[in-house]
MARBA-3410 file (N, C-alpha, C, O; in Angstrom, 1 decimal):
140
0.8,-1.2,0.0,0.0,0.0,0.0,0.9,1.2,0.0,2.0,1.2,0.5 ~ 0.3,2.3,-0.5,1.1,3.5,-0.6,0.9,4.3,0.7,0.0,4.0,1.5 ~ 1.8,5.3,0.9,1.7,6.1,2.1,0.4,6.9,2.1,-0.2,7.1,3.2 ~ -0.1,7.2,0.9,-1.4,7.9,0.8,-2.6,7.1,1.3,-3.4,7.5,2.0 ~ -2.6,5.8,0.9,-3.6,4.9,1.4,-3.5,4.6,2.9,-4.6,4.6,3.6
-2.3,4.5,3.4,-2.1,4.3,4.8,-2.6,5.5,5.6,-3.3,5.3,6.6 ~ -2.3,6.6,5.1,-2.8,7.9,5.8,-4.3,8.0,5.8,-4.9,8.4,6.8 ~ -4.9,7.6,4.6,-6.4,7.7,4.5,-7.0,6.7,5.5,-8.0,7.0,6.1 ~ -6.5,5.5,5.6,-7.0,4.5,6.5,-6.9,5.0,7.9,-7.8,4.7,8.7 ~ -5.7,5.5,8.3,-5.5,6.0,9.6,-6.5,7.1,10.0,-7.1,7.2,11.1
-6.8,8.0,9.0,-7.8,9.1,9.2,-9.2,8.5,9.4,-10.0,9.0,10.2 ~ -9.5,7.5,8.6,-10.8,6.8,8.7,-11.0,6.2,10.1,-12.0,6.3,10.7 ~ -9.9,5.4,10.5,-10.0,4.8,11.9,-10.1,5.8,13.0,-10.9,5.7,13.9 ~ -9.4,6.9,12.8,-9.5,8.0,13.8,-10.9,8.6,13.9,-11.4,8.8,14.9 ~ -11.5,8.8,12.7,-12.9,9.4,12.6,-13.9,8.4,13.2,-14.8,8.8,13.9
-13.7,7.1,12.9,-14.6,6.1,13.5,-14.5,6.0,15.0,-15.5,5.8,15.7 ~ -13.3,6.1,15.5,-13.1,6.1,17.0,-13.7,7.3,17.6,-14.3,7.2,18.7 ~ -13.5,8.5,17.0,-14.1,9.7,17.5,-15.7,9.6,17.5,-16.3,10.0,18.5 ~ -16.3,9.1,16.5,-17.7,8.9,16.4,-18.2,7.9,17.5,-19.2,8.2,18.1 ~ -17.4,6.9,17.7,-17.8,5.9,18.8,-17.8,6.6,20.2,-18.6,6.3,21.0
-16.7,7.4,20.4,-16.6,8.1,21.7,-17.8,9.0,21.9,-18.4,9.1,22.9 ~ -18.2,9.7,20.8,-19.3,10.7,20.9,-20.6,9.9,21.2,-21.4,10.4,22.0 ~ -20.8,8.8,20.5,-22.1,8.1,20.7,-22.1,7.4,22.1,-23.2,7.3,22.7 ~ -21.0,6.9,22.6,-21.0,6.2,23.8,-20.9,7.1,25.1,-20.9,6.6,26.2 ~ -20.7,8.4,24.9,-20.5,9.3,26.0,-21.8,9.8,26.6,-21.7,10.7,27.5
-22.9,9.4,26.1,-24.2,9.8,26.6,-24.5,9.3,28.0,-25.5,9.7,28.6 ~ -23.7,8.4,28.5,-23.9,7.8,29.8,-23.9,8.9,30.9,-24.5,8.7,31.9 ~ -23.1,9.9,30.7,-22.9,10.9,31.7,-24.2,11.6,32.0,-24.5,12.0,33.2 ~ -25.0,11.9,31.0,-26.3,12.5,31.2,-27.2,11.6,32.1,-27.9,12.1,33.0 ~ -27.2,10.3,31.9,-28.0,9.4,32.7,-27.5,9.4,34.1,-28.2,9.4,35.1
-26.2,9.4,34.3,-25.5,9.4,35.6,-26.0,10.6,36.4,-26.4,10.5,37.5 ~ -26.0,11.8,35.7,-26.4,13.0,36.4,-27.9,13.0,36.7,-28.3,13.5,37.8 ~ -28.8,12.5,35.9,-30.2,12.4,36.1,-30.5,11.5,37.4,-31.3,11.9,38.2 ~ -29.8,10.4,37.5,-30.0,9.6,38.7,-29.5,10.3,39.9,-30.2,10.2,41.0 ~ -28.4,10.9,39.8,-27.8,11.7,41.0,-28.8,12.8,41.4,-29.0,13.0,42.6
-29.3,13.5,40.4,-30.3,14.6,40.7,-31.6,14.1,41.3,-32.1,14.7,42.2 ~ -32.1,13.0,40.8,-33.3,12.4,41.4,-33.1,11.9,42.8,-34.0,12.0,43.7 ~ -31.9,11.5,43.1,-31.5,11.1,44.5,-31.6,12.3,45.4,-32.1,12.2,46.6 ~ -31.2,13.5,44.9,-31.3,14.7,45.7,-32.8,15.0,46.1,-33.1,15.4,47.2 ~ -33.7,14.8,45.2,-35.1,15.1,45.4,-35.7,14.2,46.5,-36.6,14.7,47.2
-35.1,13.1,46.7,-35.7,12.1,47.7,-34.9,12.3,49.0,-35.5,12.3,50.1 ~ -33.6,12.4,49.0,-32.8,12.3,50.2,-32.6,13.6,50.9,-32.5,13.6,52.2 ~ -32.6,14.7,50.2,-32.4,16.0,50.9,-33.5,16.3,51.9,-33.3,16.6,53.0 ~ -34.8,16.2,51.4,-35.9,16.4,52.4,-35.9,15.4,53.6,-36.2,15.8,54.7 ~ -35.5,14.2,53.3,-35.4,13.2,54.3,-34.4,13.6,55.4,-34.8,13.5,56.6
-33.3,14.0,55.0,-32.3,14.5,56.0,-32.7,15.7,56.7,-32.5,15.8,57.9 ~ -33.4,16.6,56.1,-33.7,17.9,56.7,-35.0,17.8,57.6,-35.1,18.5,58.6 ~ -35.9,16.9,57.2,-37.2,16.9,58.0,-37.2,15.8,59.1,-37.9,16.1,60.1 ~ -36.6,14.7,58.9,-36.6,13.7,59.9,-35.2,13.5,60.5,-34.3,12.9,59.9 ~ -35.1,14.1,61.7,-33.7,14.2,62.3,-33.4,13.0,63.3,-32.5,13.2,64.1
-34.1,12.0,63.2,-33.8,10.9,64.2,-32.5,10.2,63.7,-32.2,10.2,62.5 ~ -31.8,9.6,64.6,-30.5,9.0,64.3,-30.8,7.8,63.3,-29.9,7.6,62.4 ~ -31.9,7.1,63.4,-32.1,6.0,62.5,-32.3,6.5,61.1,-31.8,5.9,60.1 ~ -33.1,7.5,60.9,-33.4,8.1,59.6,-32.1,8.7,59.0,-31.9,8.5,57.8 ~ -31.3,9.3,59.8,-30.1,9.9,59.3,-29.1,8.7,58.8,-28.5,8.8,57.8
-29.1,7.7,59.6,-28.2,6.5,59.3,-28.7,5.9,58.0,-27.9,5.5,57.1 ~ -30.0,5.7,57.8,-30.5,5.1,56.6,-30.3,5.9,55.4,-29.9,5.4,54.4 ~ -30.6,7.2,55.5,-30.4,8.1,54.4,-28.9,8.3,54.0,-28.6,8.3,52.8 ~ -28.0,8.3,54.9,-26.6,8.4,54.6,-26.1,7.0,54.0,-25.3,7.0,53.1 ~ -26.7,5.9,54.4,-26.4,4.6,53.8,-26.9,4.6,52.3,-26.2,4.2,51.4
-28.1,5.1,52.1,-28.6,5.2,50.8,-27.8,6.1,49.9,-27.5,5.8,48.7 ~ -27.3,7.3,50.4,-26.4,8.1,49.7,-25.2,7.4,49.3,-24.8,7.4,48.1 ~ -24.6,6.7,50.3,-23.4,5.9,50.0,-23.6,4.9,48.9,-22.7,4.7,48.0 ~ -24.7,4.2,49.0,-25.0,3.2,48.0,-25.2,3.8,46.6,-24.8,3.2,45.6 ~ -25.9,4.9,46.5,-26.1,5.6,45.2,-24.8,6.0,44.6,-24.5,5.8,43.5
-24.0,6.7,45.5,-22.6,7.1,45.0,-21.8,6.0,44.6,-21.1,6.0,43.6 ~ -21.8,4.9,45.4,-21.0,3.7,45.0,-21.5,3.1,43.7,-20.7,2.8,42.8 ~ -22.8,3.0,43.5,-23.4,2.4,42.3,-23.0,3.3,41.1,-22.7,2.8,40.0 ~ -23.2,4.6,41.3,-22.8,5.5,40.2,-21.3,5.5,39.8,-20.9,5.7,38.7 ~ -20.5,5.3,40.9,-19.1,5.3,40.6,-18.7,4.0,39.9,-17.9,4.1,38.9
-19.3,2.9,40.2,-19.1,1.7,39.5,-19.5,1.8,38.0,-18.9,1.4,37.1 ~ -20.7,2.4,37.9,-21.3,2.7,36.5,-20.3,3.5,35.7,-20.1,3.3,34.5 ~ -19.8,4.6,36.3,-18.9,5.5,35.6,-17.6,4.8,35.3,-17.0,5.1,34.2 ~ -17.1,4.0,36.2,-15.8,3.4,36.0,-15.9,2.4,34.8,-14.9,2.1,34.2 ~ -17.1,1.8,34.6,-17.2,0.8,33.5,-17.4,1.4,32.1,-17.5,0.7,31.1
-17.5,2.7,32.1,-17.8,3.4,30.8,-16.4,3.5,30.0,-15.4,3.7,30.7 ~ -16.5,3.3,28.8,-15.2,3.3,28.0,-14.9,4.6,27.3,-13.9,4.8,26.7 ~ -15.9,5.5,27.4,-15.7,6.8,26.6,-16.1,7.9,27.5,-17.2,7.9,28.1 ~ -15.3,9.0,27.4,-15.7,10.3,28.0,-15.3,11.3,27.0,-14.4,11.2,26.2 ~ -16.1,12.4,27.1,-15.9,13.5,26.2,-14.7,14.4,26.6,-14.3,14.3,27.8
-14.2,15.1,25.7,-13.2,16.1,26.0,-13.7,17.1,27.1,-14.9,17.4,27.1 ~ -12.9,17.4,28.0,-13.2,18.3,29.1,-14.2,17.7,30.1,-14.9,18.5,30.8 ~ -14.3,16.4,30.2,-15.2,15.7,31.1,-14.8,16.1,32.5,-15.7,16.4,33.3 ~ -13.6,16.0,32.9,-13.1,16.3,34.2,-13.5,17.7,34.7,-14.0,17.8,35.9 ~ -13.4,18.6,33.9,-13.7,20.0,34.2,-15.2,20.1,34.5,-15.7,20.7,35.5
-16.0,19.6,33.5,-17.5,19.6,33.7,-18.0,18.9,34.9,-18.8,19.4,35.7 ~ -17.4,17.7,35.1,-17.9,16.9,36.3,-17.4,17.7,37.6,-18.2,17.7,38.6 ~ -16.3,18.2,37.6,-15.8,19.0,38.8,-16.7,20.2,39.1,-17.0,20.4,40.2 ~ -17.1,20.9,38.0,-18.0,22.0,38.2,-19.4,21.6,38.7,-19.9,22.2,39.6 ~ -19.9,20.5,38.2,-21.2,20.0,38.6,-21.2,19.6,40.0,-22.0,20.0,40.8
-20.3,18.7,40.4,-20.2,18.1,41.7,-19.7,19.2,42.7,-20.2,19.2,43.8 ~ -18.9,20.1,42.3,-18.4,21.2,43.2,-19.6,22.1,43.6,-19.8,22.5,44.7 ~ -20.4,22.4,42.5,-21.5,23.3,42.8,-22.6,22.6,43.6,-23.1,23.2,44.6 ~ -22.8,21.3,43.3,-23.7,20.5,44.2,-23.2,20.5,45.6,-24.0,20.7,46.5 ~ -21.9,20.2,45.8,-21.4,20.1,47.2,-21.6,21.4,48.0,-21.9,21.4,49.1
-21.4,22.5,47.3,-21.5,23.8,48.0,-23.0,24.0,48.3,-23.3,24.5,49.5 ~ -23.9,23.7,47.4,-25.3,23.9,47.7,-25.8,22.9,48.8,-26.7,23.2,49.6 ~ -25.3,21.7,48.7,-25.7,20.7,49.7,-25.2,21.1,51.1,-26.0,21.0,52.1 ~ -24.0,21.6,51.2,-23.5,22.0,52.5,-24.3,23.2,53.0,-24.6,23.2,54.2 ~ -24.6,24.1,52.2,-25.4,25.3,52.6,-26.8,24.8,53.0,-27.4,25.3,54.0
-27.4,23.9,52.3,-28.7,23.4,52.6,-28.7,22.7,54.0,-29.6,22.9,54.8 ~ -27.7,21.9,54.2,-27.6,21.2,55.5,-27.4,22.2,56.6,-28.1,22.1,57.7 ~ -26.5,23.1,56.4,-26.2,24.1,57.5,-27.5,25.0,57.8,-27.8,25.1,59.0 ~ -28.1,25.4,56.8,-29.3,26.3,57.0,-30.5,25.4,57.5,-31.3,25.8,58.3 ~ -30.7,24.3,56.9,-31.8,23.4,57.2,-31.8,22.8,58.5,-32.8,22.5,59.1
-30.6,22.6,59.1,-30.5,22.0,60.4,-30.3,23.0,61.5,-30.6,22.7,62.7 ~ -29.9,24.2,61.2,-29.7,25.2,62.2,-30.6,26.4,62.2,-31.0,26.9,63.2 ~ -31.0,26.9,61.0,-31.9,28.1,60.9,-33.3,27.7,60.7,-34.2,28.1,61.4 ~ -33.6,26.9,59.7,-35.0,26.5,59.3,-35.2,25.0,59.6,-35.7,24.3,58.8 ~ -34.9,24.6,60.8,-35.1,23.2,61.2,-36.6,22.8,61.1,-37.4,23.5,61.7
-36.8,21.7,60.5,-38.2,21.2,60.4,-39.1,21.9,59.4,-40.3,21.6,59.3 ~ -38.6,22.8,58.6,-39.4,23.6,57.7,-39.5,22.8,56.4,-38.6,22.6,55.6 ~ -40.8,22.4,56.1,-41.0,21.7,54.8,-40.8,22.5,53.6,-40.2,22.0,52.6 ~ -41.2,23.8,53.6,-40.9,24.6,52.4,-39.4,24.7,52.1,-39.0,24.7,51.0 ~ -38.6,24.9,53.2,-37.2,25.0,53.0,-36.6,23.7,52.5,-35.8,23.7,51.6
-37.1,22.5,53.0,-36.6,21.2,52.6,-36.9,21.0,51.1,-36.1,20.5,50.4 ~ -38.1,21.4,50.6,-38.4,21.3,49.2,-37.5,22.2,48.4,-37.0,21.8,47.3 ~ -37.3,23.5,48.8,-36.4,24.4,48.1,-35.0,23.8,48.1,-34.3,23.9,47.1 ~ -34.5,23.3,49.2,-33.2,22.8,49.3,-33.0,21.6,48.3,-32.0,21.4,47.7 ~ -34.0,20.7,48.3,-34.0,19.5,47.4,-33.9,20.0,46.0,-33.1,19.5,45.2
-34.7,21.0,45.6,-34.7,21.5,44.2,-33.3,22.1,43.9,-32.8,22.0,42.8 ~ -32.8,22.9,44.9,-31.5,23.5,44.7,-30.4,22.5,44.5,-29.5,22.7,43.7 ~ -30.4,21.5,45.3,-29.4,20.4,45.2,-29.5,19.6,44.0,-28.5,19.0,43.5 ~ -30.7,19.5,43.5,-30.9,18.7,42.2,-30.6,19.5,41.0,-30.5,19.0,39.9 ~ -30.5,20.9,41.1,-30.3,21.7,40.0,-29.0,21.5,39.3,-29.0,21.4,38.1
-27.8,21.5,40.0,-26.6,21.3,39.2,-26.5,20.0,38.4,-26.1,20.1,37.3 ~ -26.9,18.8,39.0,-26.9,17.7,38.1,-27.9,17.8,36.9,-27.7,17.3,35.8 ~ -29.1,18.4,37.2,-30.1,18.6,36.1,-29.5,19.5,35.0,-29.7,19.1,33.8 ~ -28.9,20.6,35.4,-28.3,21.4,34.3,-27.2,20.7,33.6,-27.1,20.8,32.4 ~ -26.4,20.0,34.4,-25.3,19.2,33.7,-25.8,18.2,32.7,-25.3,18.0,31.6
-26.9,17.5,33.1,-27.5,16.5,32.2,-28.1,17.2,31.0,-28.0,16.7,29.9 ~ -28.7,18.3,31.2,-29.3,19.1,30.1,-28.2,19.5,29.1,-28.3,19.4,27.9 ~ -27.1,20.1,29.7,-26.0,20.5,28.8,-25.4,19.3,28.1,-25.0,19.4,26.9 ~ -25.3,18.2,28.8,-24.7,17.0,28.1,-25.6,16.5,27.0,-25.1,16.1,26.0 ~ -26.9,16.6,27.2,-27.8,16.2,26.1,-27.8,17.1,24.9,-28.0,16.7,23.8
-27.4,18.4,25.1,-27.3,19.3,24.0,-26.1,19.3,23.2,-26.0,19.8,22.1 ~ -25.1,18.6,23.8,-23.8,18.5,23.1,-24.0,17.7,21.8,-24.7,16.6,21.8 ~ -23.4,18.1,20.7,-23.6,17.4,19.4,-23.0,16.0,19.5,-21.9,15.9,20.1 ~ -23.6,15.1,18.8,-23.0,13.7,18.8,-22.2,13.5,17.5,-21.6,12.4,17.4 ~ -22.3,14.4,16.6,-21.5,14.2,15.4,-20.5,15.2,15.2,-19.7,15.2,14.2
END
């Protein structure tokens, strides 16, 4: 084969690999949707029911969800460019909002159902926005 044919085949394989990565990287949107849905259920639980048993159960559920999502993420073969930055921003924003929700919900507005709902929505917002942005990224 000529050098021209070899180069054309290399470019074709490169393009095929890039297409596969783009198609298979949609997993991150699903990851974020599950994480966001978890916030809607567990944040109000932590803020409204302060018994040690409920706290232990909800923290165990959080740990199981994070462990399951981590295993799911580790098994994926493709990530998009700038994945680390995007994930860091989403989880960092979520962490700041979650810490603020816990601090305010346990000390200032303890037992307030409206605050618990607002906190749950606020904590679910970063993963939801991240999933929405991930869905909008072009696949081709």
